[in-house]
N, C-alpha and C positions, 0 to 999 in steps of 0.2 A: 249121168243124170244130174240135173241142176241142183236138186235138193241135197244130194250127197256132196257136191262141190261146195255149196254154201255152208253146209253143216261142218265140213272139214275146215273151211276157212274160219268160221266162227269159233270152232273148237280151238283152233290155233290162237285166236284172239283171247279166248278164255284162259288158255294156258299161260299167256303173257300176264294176265291178271290186271294189276293196277296200271299197266302201260309202261312199265320199266323192264327192259330186257335184262335177263340174268347177267351176272358179272362174268366177264371173261378175263382170266389171269394168265400171265406168261411169266415163268421164272427160268433163269439161266441154270444150267446144270453145273455141278461142282466137278472140275477137272480131276482126273486121277493121277496127274503128274505131281511132282514134289513141289512145284511152284505154289506160291500162296494163292488160295482161291480168291477170285474176284468177288466183289460185293454182289449179293443177290439182288437182282433187279425185279421188281414187281410192279406191274401196271394194272390198274383197274379201269375198265371201260364200261360206261353205261350209256344207253341210248333210249330216249323216250319216243314212244310211238303213240299215235292217236288210236284209241280203241272205241269202237261204237258201243253205245249203251246196250244193256240187255233188251230194252224195249225196241230199239232200232234193229238189233240183230234178229229178234223174233219176227218183226214186221218184214224184214228182208227175206226171211225164209218163207213166210206166207205169200209174199209178192212173187217170189221165184216159183213157188209151187203152183200158183194160180195162172201165171203167164208163160211158164216154161222158159223163163228168163235166165240169164247167166250173169254172175257177178263180174264187173269190170272195173278198172281204175276210173275214177271220176275225171271228166274232161278238165284240164288245167285252166282253160279259158273262162270257165264258169266260176263265179265267186261263191264258194261253199265253205261250210265249216270243216274242220279236220276230221270230224266224226261222220261225215256224209257217206252214204252208200249208194252205188250206182249199178244198174243192171240194164241189159238190153233184152228185149222180148221179140220173138219172131212173129209179130202181129202188128196191125195198124193201130193207131192210138184209140180209135173208137172202140175196137174190140178189147183193148187193154183196159180201158175205163170200165167197160161192162163187166169183165171177169173180176177186176179188182173190187168193184162195188159189190158183186155177188159174194166174194170171198170175205171181205172185211165187214160188210153189213153195217151195223150201227156204230162201228168204230170211225166211220167217216163222218165228221162233225159238221160238214157243210156241203152244199151242192158243188159240183165241179164247175170251175170257172175256166172258160176257154178263150184263147186269143190266137187266131190262125191255127197253126199246127201244134200249139202248146196248150197245156191245160194244167190245172192245179187243184188240190183239195187239202184240207186239214184232216189228220188222222190221229185219234187218241189211242194210246197204248201204255199200260202200266202207270197211269197217272201223269204222263207227259203228252205233249202235243207235237206232232211232226208235220212238216210240210212235204207233200207228195207232188212231184212235178213230172209231167210227161211231155216228151218232145218227139214227134214223129220224124224219124230220119229218112224213111222211105216207105213205100206201100207195104212192106213186109218187115219193118223193123222200127221199134219204138224205144227211146231212151227213158229209163225210169230213174228218178233221183229221189232219195229219201234223206231228209235233213231235219235237224232240230228246228222247230218253228221259232221265229223271233218273238220275244214277248210283246204282247199288245200294248200299245201306248194307252196310258190311262186317259179316260175321257174327262176333259175339264168340266168342272161343276157348272151346270146351267146351260150347256150347249144342247142343241136338239139335233139328233141324228138325221142326216139327210139334208139339212139346211146348209146354205152357203154362208161362209164366214170369211173375214179377212183380218189381218193384223192391223192395228192402228197405224203402225209404221209404214204399211203398204200405201197409205194415202198421202205420203210425203209429196209435196208439190202442188196438191190440190186442196188438202185439208190439214190444218195444223192440229195435232193431237198433243195435249198436255196432261200429264198425270198430276192429280191433285191429292190433297190429304183425304184420308178416309176411303181410299180405293176408287175415287171417282176420276172421270176423265172429261176434259173440256175439248170440244171439237169446234174449230173456227175456220170459216172460209170467207173469202172476200165478198162483200155485198150482202151477207146474210147474218142474222143474229147468231151468236154462239150458242151451242147447246151443251149441257152437262149431263153425262150419262153415268149410271151406276151399274156395274155387272150384277146380273140377277134381277134387275128391275126394269119394267117397261116404261115407267114414268121418267121423263127427262125434263129438266128445267131449261128454259130459253132466256137469252139476254142476261139480265142481272138476277134472274131467279124469281121474277115476279109472276111468271106464267109457266105453264107446263105443256108438254106434248106427249102423247102416248105413242110409243113405238110398237110396231107390229110384233116384234120379237125382242126379248131382253138381250143385251150384250152379255158377254161372259169374259172370263179371264183365266189364263193358265197359271196365275200366280206372278207372272212377270209382264205379260203382254195383254193388251186389250184385244178381245175377239169380238169384232163388230159384225153383226148380220148385214148382209147386203141390203136387206129391206130397210135398214135404218138410214140409208142414204136419202130417202125421200124427205126426212125431216131437215136435211141440209140443202134441199133443192137440187140434189145431184141425181144422175141417172147411171144405170149400168147396162151396157149393150154387149152381147156376145161378139167375140172377135177371135175365131179359131179356138185355141185352148185357154184363152184368157177372156176376162170381161173388161171392156173399156169403161172406166168410170169418168164421167164428164161432170164437172162442176163449173158452170158458166163457160168461159172460153178455155179453161184448162182441163186437161184429161190425163189419165194414166192407165196403163194396162195392169190388171191384177189377176193372178191365178187364184181362184177361190179355194178355200179349205173346206172339205166336206168330212165330217166325223161319222 
């Protein structure tokens, strides 16, 4: 039974405790001959192993129970943390998602995201968040990976979720971006008046500062870089056109491909 196998494995992990295997010592015996006894040799060996957290261990047991899965070594070709746990379940991925959702209920903190035969979801357990990954290996086998979720990147102040942004440095070659005192940035392109923008404000000054232009969306900053909304390109007389996975920004006769940032 899977549950017994996982329980035994996790019990073994628990016996290891902090992740340091017990000390193994070897000492030479004292000869019974009249010759002088050699010096006693003592060696202490310690080995550190990665031990899954209590929350991950508990989740692994729940996942195995729900899917009849079995614990396996994680594939070496997949970049995972040392604490990751992997299982295989004798079901297709759609069925595995269904039984996991039924078993974990409200612990799944977002909807399943799917891409081809792979899917993922975030799971909460014991105050921690884990990434749950599924990969269908065949019609009757699915790989389940449970790993600690990477911490979410802090959202820069002033950005709007879902809007397209670019770094000021992305415009090199078509627009010159200069950092000014007071956190402002001057944007210059050939044949157009320069505009000066301030993160968090939609009002921008043009030319020598005698006139202003209202931007559709305020620029933002991550503390080091200007995050300029693509919509602000209109104030520079530039356009952005989709081109595969990038947007081609054209300013007059010059253009550059930029991959948009979406928060």
